[in-house]
C-alpha atoms as a printed R data frame, in Angstrom:
    type eleno elety resid chain resno      x       y       z
1   ATOM     1    CA   MET     A     1 57.341  97.808 166.096
2   ATOM     2    CA   THR     A     2 55.612 101.054 165.238
3   ATOM     3    CA   ALA     A     3 55.825 102.679 161.817
4   ATOM     4    CA   GLU     A     4 58.010 105.432 163.298
5   ATOM     5    CA   GLN     A     5 60.392 102.868 164.798
6   ATOM     6    CA   GLN     A     6 60.528 100.976 161.494
7   ATOM     7    CA   THR     A     7 61.382 104.233 159.710
8   ATOM     8    CA   ALA     A     8 64.104 104.888 162.288
9   ATOM     9    CA   TYR     A     9 65.538 101.429 161.693
10  ATOM    10    CA   GLN     A    10 65.510 101.989 157.924
11  ATOM    11    CA   THR     A    11 67.308 105.329 158.418
12  ATOM    12    CA   LEU     A    12 70.045 103.669 160.480
13  ATOM    13    CA   ILE     A    13 70.529 100.991 157.841
14  ATOM    14    CA   ALA     A    14 70.623 103.492 154.952
15  ATOM    15    CA   GLU     A    15 72.648 106.262 156.599
16  ATOM    16    CA   VAL     A    16 74.952 104.382 158.968
17  ATOM    17    CA   TYR     A    17 75.337 100.716 158.277
18  ATOM    18    CA   ALA     A    18 75.043 100.315 154.494
19  ATOM    19    CA   PRO     A    19 77.633 102.916 153.419
20  ATOM    20    CA   VAL     A    20 80.292 101.524 155.760
21  ATOM    21    CA   PHE     A    21 79.414  97.942 154.871
22  ATOM    22    CA   PHE     A    22 79.498  98.425 151.092
23  ATOM    23    CA   ASN     A    23 82.702 100.484 151.208
24  ATOM    24    CA   LYS     A    24 84.385  97.695 153.157
25  ATOM    25    CA   LEU     A    25 83.145  95.072 150.686
26  ATOM    26    CA   ALA     A    26 84.400  97.209 147.785
27  ATOM    27    CA   SER     A    27 87.850  97.271 149.382
28  ATOM    28    CA   TYR     A    28 87.811  93.466 148.953
29  ATOM    29    CA   GLY     A    29 86.593  93.712 145.368
30  ATOM    30    CA   ILE     A    30 82.992  92.731 146.133
31  ATOM    31    CA   VAL     A    31 80.632  95.201 144.494
32  ATOM    32    CA   PRO     A    32 76.957  94.305 144.095
33  ATOM    33    CA   THR     A    33 75.638  95.042 140.624
34  ATOM    34    CA   THR     A    34 71.898  94.892 141.317
35  ATOM    35    CA   GLU     A    35 69.548  95.916 144.086
36  ATOM    36    CA   ALA     A    36 68.871  92.208 144.677
37  ATOM    37    CA   GLU     A    37 72.575  91.626 145.337
38  ATOM    38    CA   ARG     A    38 72.715  94.631 147.709
39  ATOM    39    CA   THR     A    39 69.733  93.242 149.582
40  ATOM    40    CA   ALA     A    40 71.229  89.753 149.687
41  ATOM    41    CA   LEU     A    41 74.526  91.057 151.080
42  ATOM    42    CA   LEU     A    42 72.736  93.081 153.759
43  ATOM    43    CA   GLU     A    43 70.641  90.041 154.583
44  ATOM    44    CA   ILE     A    44 73.753  87.942 155.065
45  ATOM    45    CA   ALA     A    45 75.448  90.601 157.191
46  ATOM    46    CA   GLU     A    46 72.574  91.682 159.408
47  ATOM    47    CA   GLY     A    47 70.745  88.486 160.029
48  ATOM    48    CA   ILE     A    48 68.322  86.558 157.964
49  ATOM    49    CA   ASP     A    49 64.744  87.846 157.765
50  ATOM    50    CA   SER     A    50 65.603  91.097 159.547
51  ATOM    51    CA   PRO     A    51 62.712  93.575 159.346
52  ATOM    52    CA   ALA     A    52 64.979  95.998 157.480
53  ATOM    53    CA   VAL     A    53 65.913  93.594 154.735
54  ATOM    54    CA   GLN     A    54 63.478  91.690 152.558
55  ATOM    55    CA   PRO     A    55 64.583  89.676 149.529
56  ATOM    56    CA   VAL     A    56 63.961  91.442 146.233
57  ATOM    57    CA   LYS     A    57 61.849  89.395 143.801
58  ATOM    58    CA   GLN     A    58 63.089  89.239 140.229
59  ATOM    59    CA   ALA     A    59 61.158  87.642 137.413
60  ATOM    60    CA   SER     A    60 62.797  84.707 135.605
61  ATOM    61    CA   GLN     A    61 66.426  85.566 136.310
62  ATOM    62    CA   ALA     A    62 68.849  83.071 137.757
63  ATOM    63    CA   PRO     A    63 70.147  84.249 141.125
64  ATOM    64    CA   SER     A    64 73.710  85.543 141.342
65  ATOM    65    CA   TRP     A    65 76.191  83.789 143.603
66  ATOM    66    CA   ILE     A    66 75.498  86.425 146.253
67  ATOM    67    CA   GLU     A    67 71.747  85.835 146.157
68  ATOM    68    CA   ALA     A    68 72.276  82.056 146.183
69  ATOM    69    CA   ALA     A    69 74.519  82.369 149.247
70  ATOM    70    CA   ALA     A    70 71.911  84.465 151.054
71  ATOM    71    CA   GLY     A    71 69.202  81.936 150.198
72  ATOM    72    CA   GLY     A    72 71.287  79.027 151.443
73  ATOM    73    CA   LEU     A    73 72.140  80.812 154.666
74  ATOM    74    CA   ARG     A    74 68.469  81.758 155.163
75  ATOM    75    CA   THR     A    75 67.434  78.120 154.766
76  ATOM    76    CA   VAL     A    76 70.023  76.853 157.241
77  ATOM    77    CA   ARG     A    77 69.169  79.477 159.839
78  ATOM    78    CA   GLN     A    78 65.436  78.860 159.499
79  ATOM    79    CA   GLN     A    79 65.911  75.124 159.896
80  ATOM    80    CA   ALA     A    80 68.238  75.461 162.876
81  ATOM    81    CA   GLY     A    81 66.425  78.363 164.503
82  ATOM    82    CA   ASP     A    82 68.492  81.349 165.560
83  ATOM    83    CA   PRO     A    83 66.834  83.676 168.081
84  ATOM    84    CA   HIS     A    84 70.135  85.403 168.865
85  ATOM    85    CA   PHE     A    85 70.704  87.019 165.452
86  ATOM    86    CA   ALA     A    86 68.185  89.857 165.944
87  ATOM    87    CA   LYS     A    87 69.902  91.021 169.139
88  ATOM    88    CA   VAL     A    88 73.314  90.901 167.447
89  ATOM    89    CA   ALA     A    89 72.053  92.975 164.490
90  ATOM    90    CA   ALA     A    90 70.513  95.573 166.797
91  ATOM    91    CA   SER     A    91 73.721  95.772 168.818
92  ATOM    92    CA   ARG     A    92 75.833  96.398 165.710
93  ATOM    93    CA   ILE     A    93 73.491  99.127 164.521
94  ATOM    94    CA   LYS     A    94 73.631 100.866 167.903
95  ATOM    95    CA   GLU     A    95 77.444 100.743 167.874
96  ATOM    96    CA   ALA     A    96 77.624 102.260 164.391
97  ATOM    97    CA   ALA     A    97 75.049 104.946 165.190
98  ATOM    98    CA   SER     A    98 76.930 106.088 168.293
99  ATOM    99    CA   GLY     A    99 79.745 107.422 166.109
100 ATOM   100    CA   LEU     A   100 77.440 109.227 163.683
101 ATOM   101    CA   ILE     A   101 74.944 111.024 165.915
102 ATOM   102    CA   ALA     A   102 76.103 114.397 164.635
103 ATOM   103    CA   ASP     A   103 73.484 113.983 161.903
104 ATOM   104    CA   PRO     A   104 70.179 114.917 163.607
105 ATOM   105    CA   ARG     A   105 68.219 112.437 161.471
106 ATOM   106    CA   VAL     A   106 70.523 109.624 162.537
107 ATOM   107    CA   ALA     A   107 70.416 110.727 166.179
108 ATOM   108    CA   ARG     A   108 66.608 110.732 166.165
109 ATOM   109    CA   ALA     A   109 66.490 107.365 164.409
110 ATOM   110    CA   ALA     A   110 68.878 105.877 166.989
111 ATOM   111    CA   VAL     A   111 66.709 107.096 169.852
112 ATOM   112    CA   LEU     A   112 63.534 105.749 168.246
113 ATOM   113    CA   TRP     A   113 65.157 102.411 167.474
114 ATOM   114    CA   ALA     A   114 66.515 102.101 171.017
115 ATOM   115    CA   SER     A   115 63.037 102.752 172.415
116 ATOM   116    CA   ALA     A   116 61.763  99.786 170.373
117 ATOM   117    CA   GLN     A   117 64.192  97.400 172.059
């Protein structure tokens, strides 16, 4: 993936997926309190080890239940192997972007991301 395509992917995550995702979680009373928890929740939702989501390292702090869940899921998926998750994540991003292409930055990011597939 080129740097431009990676930037496009990051734009789709930040502008399309994350706001909808975190608003929906908040409606269930789940509100991350740290950047590590936000990252862990995105990791769980999008697919483990997605290029858009990398675990945040924190020095000498016990992981929250959200981070522990993400770590456990990552371990299971790595052990079992799951080549399908990347295609599912990309499909969900494309669906979300189709409704938000009025924003020129999002439209351009969607086109760049689609060209990477």
